[in-house]
C-alpha positions as CSV (number, residue, x, y, z in Angstrom):
1,X,0.0,0.0,0.0
2,X,1.3,3.4,-0.9
3,X,-0.2,6.7,0.1
4,X,0.5,10.4,-0.1
5,X,-1.3,13.1,2.0
6,X,-1.2,16.4,0.3
7,X,-2.3,19.7,1.8
8,X,-4.7,21.4,-0.6
9,X,-5.7,24.4,1.6
10,X,-4.6,24.5,5.2
11,X,-6.8,27.5,6.0
12,X,-9.9,25.5,5.2
13,X,-8.5,22.2,6.5
14,X,-8.6,20.5,3.0
15,X,-6.2,17.6,2.3
16,X,-6.0,15.1,-0.6
17,X,-5.1,11.6,0.4
18,X,-3.8,9.7,-2.6
19,X,-4.0,5.9,-2.0
20,X,-2.5,3.1,-4.3
21,X,-3.3,-0.4,-2.9
22,X,-1.3,-3.4,-4.1
23,X,-4.4,-5.5,-4.0
24,X,-8.1,-4.6,-4.3
25,X,-9.6,-3.9,-0.9
26,X,-13.1,-3.9,0.6
27,X,-14.6,-2.6,3.8
28,X,-11.8,0.0,4.1
29,X,-11.3,2.1,7.2
30,X,-8.8,4.9,7.1
31,X,-7.6,6.4,10.4
32,X,-6.0,9.8,10.6
33,X,-3.9,11.2,13.4
34,X,-1.9,14.3,13.9
35,X,1.8,14.0,14.7
36,X,3.2,16.8,16.8
37,X,6.7,18.3,16.9
38,X,7.5,16.0,19.8
39,X,6.4,13.0,17.8
40,X,3.4,12.5,20.0
41,X,0.2,11.3,18.2
42,X,-3.2,12.9,18.7
43,X,-6.6,12.5,17.1
44,X,-7.9,14.9,14.5
45,X,-11.6,15.5,13.7
46,X,-12.7,14.8,10.1
47,X,-15.7,16.9,9.1
48,X,-16.2,15.7,5.5
49,X,-14.7,13.2,3.1
50,X,-15.4,12.5,-0.6
51,X,-14.3,9.8,-3.1
52,X,-15.1,10.0,-6.8
53,X,-17.5,12.9,-6.0
54,X,-19.5,10.9,-3.4
55,X,-19.7,11.7,0.3
56,X,-18.1,9.0,2.5
57,X,-19.2,7.9,5.9
58,X,-16.9,9.3,8.6
59,X,-16.3,8.8,12.3
60,X,-14.4,11.3,14.5
61,X,-11.0,10.5,12.9
62,X,-12.0,7.7,10.5
63,X,-13.1,7.5,6.9
64,X,-15.0,4.5,5.6
65,X,-14.9,3.3,2.0
66,X,-16.7,0.3,0.5
67,X,-13.8,-0.6,-1.8
68,X,-10.5,0.5,-3.4
69,X,-9.1,-0.9,-6.7
70,X,-5.5,-2.2,-6.9
71,X,-2.8,-0.6,-8.9
72,X,-3.9,3.0,-9.4
73,X,-3.7,6.2,-7.4
74,X,-7.1,7.1,-6.0
75,X,-7.8,10.5,-4.5
76,X,-9.8,10.9,-1.3
77,X,-10.6,14.5,-0.4
78,X,-10.7,15.1,3.4
79,X,-11.8,18.2,5.3
80,X,-10.5,18.6,8.9
81,X,-11.8,20.8,11.7
82,X,-8.5,22.6,12.0
83,X,-7.1,25.5,10.0
84,X,-3.4,25.1,10.6
85,X,-0.7,23.0,8.8
86,X,-0.7,19.5,10.1
87,X,1.6,16.5,9.8
88,X,-0.8,13.5,9.4
89,X,-0.3,9.8,10.1
90,X,-2.4,7.5,8.0
91,X,-3.4,3.9,8.9
92,X,-5.5,1.8,6.6
93,X,-7.4,-1.3,7.5
94,X,-9.4,-3.5,5.1
95,X,-10.4,-6.9,3.9
96,X,-8.5,-8.4,1.0
């Protein structure tokens, strides 16, 4: 699994998460956390997430996607509640 988290507009909290799975995935859960200067991890609140123009289900710091295809970069737009630049950690859980 490869991913890139790209800041789109930090003032509005917009980030683009680019995901490229090695295998097709189903029942995908993406967890986002903030990493501080000290290396300490903290949760971040997701207020909106979209994939291919469709709104995704979200938890406090989780995004849920039904499936991701293998072998191509897929953009997921994520809006966070903060308006500062953040270093994000991404963890992805799914069924293969």
